[in-house]
C-alpha positions as CSV (number, residue, x, y, z in Angstrom):
1,M,0.0,0.0,0.0
2,A,2.8,2.4,0.9
3,G,4.5,1.6,-2.4
4,E,1.5,2.7,-4.3
5,W,1.4,6.1,-2.6
6,V,5.1,6.6,-3.3
7,A,4.6,5.7,-7.0
8,G,1.6,8.1,-7.2
9,I,3.6,10.9,-5.7
10,V,6.5,10.3,-8.0
11,L,4.3,10.3,-11.1
12,S,2.5,13.4,-9.9
13,V,5.7,15.3,-9.4
14,S,7.0,14.1,-12.7
15,A,3.8,15.3,-14.5
16,V,4.0,18.7,-12.9
17,F,7.7,19.1,-13.7
18,S,7.1,18.0,-17.3
19,A,4.3,20.5,-17.7
20,L,6.5,23.3,-16.3
21,L,9.3,22.4,-18.7
22,I,6.9,22.5,-21.7
23,R,5.5,25.8,-20.6
24,L,9.0,27.4,-20.3
25,I,10.9,25.7,-23.1
26,V,8.7,24.8,-26.0
27,R,8.5,27.7,-28.5
28,R,7.3,27.8,-32.1
29,V,9.0,30.3,-34.3
30,Q,7.9,31.3,-37.8
31,V,9.9,33.6,-40.1
32,I,7.9,35.0,-43.0
33,F,9.8,36.5,-45.9
34,D,7.3,38.7,-47.9
35,R,8.8,40.1,-51.1
36,N,5.5,41.8,-52.1
37,G,5.2,43.5,-48.7
38,D,8.9,44.2,-48.4
39,T,9.0,42.7,-44.9
40,I,10.4,39.9,-42.8
41,T,8.1,38.9,-39.9
42,F,9.3,36.9,-36.9
43,R,6.4,35.3,-35.1
44,A,7.0,33.3,-31.8
45,R,4.4,31.5,-29.8
46,N,4.7,29.6,-26.6
47,M,2.4,28.7,-23.7
48,R,2.9,32.2,-22.2
49,G,1.9,34.1,-25.3
50,Y,2.5,35.5,-28.8
51,N,5.1,37.9,-30.1
52,Q,5.6,39.4,-33.6
53,V,8.4,41.6,-34.9
54,I,8.5,43.0,-38.4
55,H,11.7,44.1,-40.2
56,A,12.1,45.8,-43.5
57,L,13.3,43.3,-46.2
58,G,15.5,46.0,-47.8
59,D,17.6,46.2,-44.6
60,L,18.6,42.5,-44.8
61,S,21.9,41.9,-46.4
62,H,22.3,38.1,-46.0
63,A,22.0,35.1,-43.8
64,K,24.9,33.3,-42.2
65,K,25.5,30.1,-40.2
66,D,26.5,30.9,-36.6
67,G,28.6,28.0,-35.2
68,H,30.4,24.9,-36.3
69,D,29.5,21.5,-34.8
70,T,26.3,23.0,-33.5
71,A,24.9,26.0,-35.3
72,R,21.9,28.2,-36.0
73,S,20.9,30.5,-38.9
74,V,21.3,34.2,-38.3
75,L,19.9,37.1,-40.4
76,M,22.4,40.0,-40.9
77,F,20.7,43.4,-41.2
78,D,23.2,46.0,-42.4
79,R,21.1,49.2,-42.0
80,G,17.9,50.5,-40.5
81,M,16.5,50.1,-37.0
82,S,17.1,46.4,-37.2
83,Q,20.9,46.7,-37.8
84,G,22.9,43.8,-36.5
85,E,22.4,40.0,-36.1
86,H,19.0,38.4,-35.5
87,S,19.0,34.7,-34.9
88,I,16.1,32.7,-36.3
89,T,16.2,30.3,-33.3
90,Q,17.4,30.7,-29.8
91,Y,19.3,27.4,-29.7
92,H,22.1,25.9,-31.7
93,V,21.4,22.5,-33.2
94,S,23.6,19.8,-34.8
95,G,23.1,18.5,-38.3
96,P,22.6,20.1,-41.7
97,A,19.5,22.2,-41.0
98,P,21.2,25.5,-40.2
99,K,23.4,25.4,-43.4
100,R,20.4,24.4,-45.5
101,S,18.2,27.2,-44.2
102,T,21.0,29.7,-44.6
103,D,21.6,28.6,-48.2
104,A,17.9,28.7,-49.0
105,I,17.5,32.2,-47.6
106,N,20.6,33.6,-49.4
107,A,19.4,32.0,-52.7
108,W,15.9,33.5,-52.2
109,L,17.5,37.0,-51.6
110,K,19.8,36.9,-54.7
111,A,17.2,37.2,-57.5
112,P,13.5,37.9,-57.3
113,A,11.7,34.6,-58.1
114,P,8.1,34.3,-59.2
115,V,5.8,34.4,-56.3
116,D,3.5,31.4,-56.2
117,S,0.7,33.1,-54.4
118,E,-0.1,35.6,-57.1
119,P,-3.3,34.9,-59.1
120,P,-2.8,33.5,-62.6
121,K,-2.5,36.1,-65.4
122,A,-4.7,36.0,-68.4
């Protein structure tokens, strides 16, 4: 009987601790590159709320990979109120994702590509 109480207490404490970790750590980040609107929008949502920051696309010079074994993608703004480095994620990760996202952002910035969200032209 005492063992059941101990197991129940341990499971309850584990559940509360896990819920607190999720509330503090889990964060969804979206970065929206809008060529038509000439903006870059950072959106972040977690259990505590929602945050949105809009930057001028014209102020962005390029993206770079910050780190070596573990890395993250960073946007480099060379002018305007946003001047400086703005990381896309808070944390460094291992693997090819930071390089792939940096390469994709820089390729997108080089030449205006057709926007797939425009209505078809007659």
